[in-house]
N, C-alpha and C positions, 0 to 999 in steps of 0.2 A: 398577531398576538392572540394566544389562546385564552379563553375565558377560564377563570378558576372555579373551583367548586362553589365558592361563596357568591361569585357573579351570577351563577345559575340558581343557587339555593334561595337567596333573598327575594328576588322578584318572583320566583316560583311560589314561595310560601305566601307572599303578599297577594298575588293574583288568586291563588287557591282559596285563601281566607276570604277575600272580598267576594269571590264567586259563591262560596258556600253560604255566606251571610245573605247574599242577594237572593239565592234560591229559597232559603228559609223565610225571608221577609216576603217574597213574592207569593209563596203558597200559604202563608199564615193568615191571610185575609185582613191584614192591618190596613191596607189601602187597595181598593179594587183596581185603581189605575195601574198598579204594578203588574197585574196579571197579563196585560196586553203584550208586553215585550221584555220586561225586566227579567223574568225567569229565563228566557231564552238567552239573553245577553249574559246573564250571570253564569249559566251552565257553560257557555262558550269560554268565558273568562276563567272558570274553574278548570276546564280541560287544558287550556294553555298553561295555566299555573302548574297543574299536575305534571305536564310534560317537562317543564323547566325544573320542577322540584325533583322529579325522578332522575333527570340528567345530572343534577347537582349532587344528589345523594350517592349515585352509583357511577359517577364519571370514571373513576379509577377502580371499579369493582365495589364490593360491599364495604361499608364503613369499617375501618380497622382502628383508627386512633380513638382515644377516649373522647376527644372533643367532637368528632364526627358521630360517634355512637350516642353521646349525650344529646346532640342536636337532633338526630334521627328519632330518639326516644321521646323527646319533648314534642316534636312535630306530630308524631304518631298519637301521643296522648291527647294533644289538642284537637286533632282531627276526629278521633273517636268521641271525645266529649262533645264537640260541636255537632257531630252526626246524631248522637243520642238526644241532645237538646233540641235539635232541629226536628227529629222524628216525633218527639213528644209534642212539640208545638204544632206540627202539621197533622198529627194523628186525629185531631178533632175534625179536620176537613177531609182527610184521606185515611179512613179506618184501617185499610189494608197495608199501610206503610211498614208496619212491623213484620208482616209476612214477607214482603219483598226484601227487607233487610236481612231476614233469616236466610232467604235464598242466596243473597249476595255473600253472606258470611260462610254459608255451606260450600260455596265455590271458591272463595278467596283464601280461606284459611288452609285447606289442603293444597291449594296452588302455591301458597307461600312456603309450606313445608317442603314441597317438591323442589322449589327454587333453592332453598337453604341446603337441602340434601345434595343437590347437584353441585352447588358452590363448594361445599366441604368434601365432595367426592367420597361420600359415605360408602362403606363396603356393601351394605344391603340397599343400595339406591333403587334397584328394580323392584324389590319387595315393598319398599316404602311408597314408591310411586304407584304401584298397583293398588295398595290399600287406600291411598289418598284418592285415586280416580274412582274406586268403588264407592267411597264415602261421598264424593261429589255427585256421582250419578244417582245413587240410591237416595241420599238425603234431599237433593234438589227435586228428584222425582216425587218423593213423598210429599214435600211441601207444596209443589205445584199442583199435584193431584188433589190435595186437601183444599186448595183454593178453588179449584174447579168444582169439587163436590159441593162446596158451600154455596155455589151460584144457584139462585132460585130457578124454578122451572120456567122455560120460555114458552111462547105460544105454540111452537112446533111440538114441544114435548107434551103440552096439554092436549093437542089434537091427537097425538099418537096414543096417549092414555085413554082418550075417548073411544078410539077405535078398539082398543083392548077391552074396554068395558062393554062394548056392544057385541062382543064375541068374535071380532075379527082377529084378535091376537091369539086367543085360545089359551093364554097363560095367566099368570097371577096379575091381577089388575093393579095399576099404579096411578089411578085417576086422581089428579089434583081436584080439590073441592071446587075450584073456580070454573071447571068445564061444565058444570051443571047450572050455570046462571048466566045472566046477560053480561056481555063484555062491552065496556065503554071504550072506544078507541081514542088514542092520543098519539102524538108524534113528537119526536125531537127533530125539528126541521134542519135542513141543510144550512150550514153557516151558523148554527147555534153556538159554536165555540168562539165566535167573534163577539166581543163585548159590544152591546148596543143592538144586536140582532135579536129576533124572537128566540127565546130559550126553549119553551115548550108550547105546544099548541094542542088544545086551547090553553090559555094562560090560567084560567080557572075552570076546572072540570066539575060538572054537576053529575052526581051519581047517587043512586039509592044504596043504602047500606045492605051488604050482601051481594051486590054486583061486583064484577071484576073490572079493573081498569088495565088496559093493555097499551103500553108505550112501544112505539116502533122507532128505532134510531135511523133516521135518514141522513144524518151527518156523516162525514168521512173520518171522524175520530170517535173513540169510545166515550161514553158518558155513563152517569149513574142517576138513579132516582132514589134519593135518600131523604128520610124525614129530617127536617131542619131543627125542630125544637129540642130533640133529644139525640141529635147526631147519629141517626141510624138505628136507634133502639126499636122504634116502631116498625120500620121497614127499610130495607137497603137492597137494591138490585144487584150490587157488585157491578162489574164492568159490563155494559151493554155494547157489544161491538156493532159495527156498521151493518145495517139491514137486519139486525137481530131484534128480538122483542122481549119485553118483561111484563109479566102478568101479576097483578097485586089483588089478592082476595080481601075485599073490604070488610067481610063479615068478622074478621079477627080484630078489627080496629075499634077503639072505644070512644074516640073523640068525633065530633061532627065536622070539624075542619082540620086540615093538615096543610102545612107549608112544606115544600120539599125543594131540594137543590141538587146540583151535580158536584160531587166531591172533587172532581178534577178541575172544574171550572166554577168556583164558588159564587160567581156573579150570576150564574144561571139559576133562577128561582121561579117557582110557580106554586099553585095550590089546588086543592080539590075539596069540595064540600059534599058531605053525605046527608041525604035527606031521610 
């Protein structure tokens, strides 16, 4: 006996909703214990739900009846609303969430237009597809490049700038201010993403104002160094990939003590004091 559209649609919508709520709750920081595994289970649940939901909506092609179209519209509105609310909730811990949403929309909307044009066998399908692909490539390229441009200078870039300033480069100097001062080393140790493990070493950094603090990510996943009290307004490293470094110039900071955390793993916290 074959499954009907509703046999696929209802569990798909339920699993997707539960998964989406679970992801939002996990990343919202409501309970630190959720971060250990709830987000992974929720994402898996959501993906299974999306598979069933898609199969139910498009089992016999695009929805044609008024009932099917209404159902698809309601589900789409609920998903968009849940996504926006979840992004707003998570944005305090993951400031770059809206940039990633923009990239997803830049790719998904033109893709949807191509699918609809193919389904309706439009006369100018090739031209429509070409325009949509150009929009996807150019739009996502601009957004991704803007994210990378916003990433602060790493230690390797600082060393390169120092070489230019001493005449090795021979071109226009791009020396960050931090290369002319003492650098205080710190690390994000291996296993820091596991709750209960050391997050940053040392846990409390002692530095003089005007010195630079350099964090090296020794873990196998990305992390951030983000000011905690103002959610990244004072400083935010963006993503620090494995074996990459982030240098913070403390001469621009006004407080004597700062607590910082990782936006991807909010339970990771440490602090530094400026003498």
